[in-house]
C-alpha positions in Angstrom: 68.1 135.6 89.4 68.0 132.0 90.6 69.8 129.4 88.7 68.9 125.8 89.0 71.9 123.5 89.4 73.2 121.1 86.6 72.6 117.6 87.2 76.1 115.8 87.6 76.6 113.5 84.4 79.8 111.6 84.6 79.6 110.9 80.9 80.5 114.6 80.1 83.4 114.7 82.3 85.8 112.5 80.5 89.6 113.3 80.4 89.1 115.1 77.1 86.1 117.4 78.5 88.4 117.9 81.6 91.1 119.2 79.6 88.9 121.4 77.5 87.1 123.1 80.6 90.8 123.7 82.1 92.0 125.4 78.9 88.7 127.4 78.6 89.1 128.4 82.3 92.6 129.8 81.5 91.5 131.4 78.3 87.8 131.8 77.6 88.5 133.4 74.4 90.6 130.7 73.0 89.2 129.8 69.4 87.7 126.4 69.0 90.5 125.6 66.3 93.1 126.3 68.9 91.4 124.4 71.5 91.0 121.4 69.2 94.7 121.5 68.2 95.6 121.6 72.1 93.4 118.5 72.7 94.4 116.6 69.6 90.7 116.6 68.0 89.1 118.2 65.1 87.5 121.6 65.5 84.0 120.1 64.6 84.4 117.5 67.2 85.4 120.0 70.0 82.5 122.3 68.8 80.2 119.4 69.5 81.7 118.7 72.9 81.1 122.4 73.8 77.6 122.4 72.8 76.8 119.4 74.7 78.7 120.8 77.8 76.8 124.0 77.3 73.2 122.1 76.9 73.9 120.1 80.0 74.6 123.3 82.0 78.2 122.4 82.8 79.3 125.5 80.9 76.9 128.3 81.9 78.3 131.0 79.9 81.2 133.3 78.8 81.8 136.3 81.0 83.4 139.6 80.6 85.7 140.3 83.8 85.6 144.2 84.4 87.7 145.6 87.0 85.4 147.9 89.3 88.6 150.0 90.3 89.1 150.8 86.6 85.5 152.2 86.6 86.2 154.5 89.5 85.0 152.0 92.0 88.0 151.0 93.9 86.4 150.2 97.4 84.7 146.6 97.8 82.6 145.5 100.7 80.7 142.4 101.7 77.5 143.1 103.2 75.5 140.7 105.3 71.6 141.6 105.4 69.3 140.4 107.8 65.9 141.3 106.7 63.1 142.2 109.0 59.9 140.2 109.2 58.1 140.0 105.7 61.1 141.9 103.9 62.9 139.0 102.4 61.6 139.7 98.9 62.1 143.5 99.0 65.9 142.9 100.2 66.4 140.7 96.9 64.7 143.2 94.7 66.6 146.1 96.1 69.9 144.1 95.6 68.9 143.4 91.9 68.1 147.1 91.4 71.4 148.7 93.0 74.1 148.8 90.4 76.6 148.8 93.2 75.8 145.3 93.9 77.7 142.8 91.8 76.8 139.7 93.6 73.9 138.7 96.0 73.8 135.3 97.6 70.8 133.8 99.8 72.8 132.2 102.7 72.2 130.1 105.9 72.8 131.3 109.3 71.6 134.5 111.2 71.7 136.5 108.1 69.6 135.8 105.0 71.7 137.6 102.2 75.4 138.3 101.4 76.1 140.9 98.8 79.2 142.2 97.2 79.1 146.0 96.9 81.5 148.2 94.8 81.6 152.0 95.5 83.9 154.9 94.7 84.8 155.7 98.4 84.1 154.3 101.8 81.6 157.3 102.7 79.5 156.0 99.5 78.9 152.9 101.1 76.7 154.8 103.6 73.9 155.4 101.2 73.9 151.9 99.8 73.6 150.5 103.3 71.0 153.2 104.3 68.8 151.8 101.5 69.0 148.2 102.8 68.5 149.4 106.6 65.0 150.2 105.3 64.4 146.4 105.2 66.6 145.0 107.9 70.0 145.2 109.7 73.2 145.2 107.9 76.9 144.2 108.8 79.7 145.2 106.2 83.2 144.3 106.0 85.7 145.8 103.5 87.7 144.0 101.1 91.5 144.6 101.9 92.8 142.4 99.2 92.1 139.4 97.1 95.0 136.9 97.5 92.8 134.5 95.4 90.7 136.1 92.8 87.5 134.5 91.6 88.0 131.6 89.4 86.0 128.8 87.9 85.3 125.6 89.8 87.0 122.7 87.6 86.9 119.0 87.9 90.2 117.4 88.5 92.3 116.9 85.7 93.2 113.2 84.6 96.3 112.0 86.7 96.0 114.8 89.3 
């Protein structure tokens, strides 16, 4: 799935909206009433701001964060894929079809794709890599730890 980038609109990033985004980043399940109380506005006014941020593509969605290890998939690896001639589309299709692939990025450089793969054990990665090897070369790196977990990108807060 390709997403087109939202066009930057400085009018949407006033101090209040920056605070709303920071609060939602810390707790995406924060009720609108609590959010409104924290920014000193009415709930309908905050709801209107959220709608405008969503419609402009600033807020793309609200996501569930599941720990793969809790599902029996404690091994994570980044896999770079360099497709063979004419295989670019097949690699993207395979990445979309494989449930072990949680991320697929089209990248620059010698390789064309960067995938994040989750498996139950190191040996299970072999089967996943074998599928991609039908269409090109792979290089993989296991995730040892994640000192900075995935987080939303936020605009600077007022006064920061």
